[in-house]
C-alpha positions, 0 to 999 in steps of 0.5 A: 306748081312744083313736081313734089308738092304745091306752091306755097303762097308767100304773102299775108293771110288777108292777101291769100284769102282775097286771092282765093275768093277771086279765083274761086279756090279753096283756101288751105291754111296750114298752121305750124310752128316753124321752129319745129321741123316735125310740124312741117314734115307732118303737113308735107307728108299728108298733103303730098299723098298722090290723090290729095296732092292732085286736088290741092294743085288744081283747086286749092291755095296753100299758105303756111301760118306761124302764130309766132311770126307776125301779129296778124298771123297770131290774131288769125290763130286766136280767132280760130281758137287753135290750141295745138300745132300743126293743124289744117284750116279749110276755108270755103263758102260751103263751110270752114273746117279745122283738122288737128290732133287725131283728126289731122290725117290723110283720110279726113283731109281727103274727105273734107276736100272732095265735096268742097272742090266739086261744089257739094254742100258739106254734110257728115253723110257725104264726108263719111262716104268719101272717107270710106272710099278713100280708106278702102282705096288706101287699104288696097294700095297698101295690100298691093305694096305688101304683096310686091314687097314679099315677091321682091324679098323672095326673089332677092333672097334667091338671088343672094343665095345664088351669089353666096354659092358662087362666092363660096366656090370662088373663095375655095378656088382662090384658096387652093391657088394661094396654097399652091403658090406658097408651096412653090415659093417654099421649094424655090427658097430651099433651092436657093439656100442649097445653092448658097451653101454649095457656093460657100463650100466651093469658095472654101475649097478654092480660097481656103477658110478666111476670117470674115470681118464683121461689123463688131470689129469696126463698131461698138455694140451701139453702132457708133464708131469707136472713139478713144477717150480724151481724144478728138478725131479730126477729118481734114478735107482740102480744097484740092479734094484730098482727105486726111484724118488725125487724132489730137488730145482734147486739151491741146490748143488749136495752134497744134492743129494749124501747125500739123496742117502746115507741116504735113500737108505742104501748106505755106504759113498764112496761106490757108483758111480753116473752117468747121463744116457743120455748123460752118465756123471760121477759125482765125488766129484768135482761136489758136489759144483755145482747146479743141474741147472748148471749140466743140471739136471733140470727140470728132469733127470735119474741118475744111482747109482752103489753100492758096498757092499765091498770097491770100486774097486781099481783104476789104480793108487792105484793098481800101488802103491800097486805093488810098496810096494810089490816089496819093501817088497820083496827086503828088505826080500832078503837083510835081508837073504843075511846079515844073511848068510854073518854074519853066 
């Protein structure tokens, strides 16, 4: 048996009847529609009453029957002429009882179970007596619960009132503390502003009235640097860490930029490599006849200049050509040595 309710038999209705007869238990068949949760909840609410549950655990074998589940359970419901669900069928040698509709309640179930579990015959007089006793006990318990509830509500209301008074006092204290902090912050801010003004006047007395350079002098209202129309402003970053800036016409060829680098930065011809920083792009000799506008260098761009003090590094093609000449020289040397040995 479980703590919260009876143990339900998982076999067939015939097996449950056989087992109940053998163990001399009352068979409690609860006919429900398992697709409707309200059926199961109503049955559980009735059976799990404290007094009824005590009787069911000791003297009853419980089984749930769904007429739509199996053919045997459907025939069982038809044989009992069950027309609505849920209902509870009590099977005992002293007589069978079916509770459904308005008669399916805790009082009626208790009244029908008591005489059967104690071996009495079933008659209306005994049933009514047990029902009246159960109803009276239920009313007494309900009155006791209502009295306890009223006492709890009264005590809880008093406690809430005390807590509300405490919270109101605490809120007032916090409000006064906040007002005090704001007043002190305003005094401190006024003092800081006065100190700043005094510092400015002292600076003017020592250094004189100087013009303040604002951001408007350097940038346009949009916040972007001023760029002359039809100009491409290029920033050169050399491999030795130096940086230079120069403007060119947008329709000038890239060869002008290369000549500027070689003439003003001391770079030897064909010993430099020029590339665009973002996105990275290498400008070789094929780009010399293209305008800065077409190369995407206008209105501004950053160029990376790699400079070599010696000859530029060999490419893969030049290295392959040099290795071929070396192999040819070795072969000629070997052939000359063989010819000399053969003639002598």
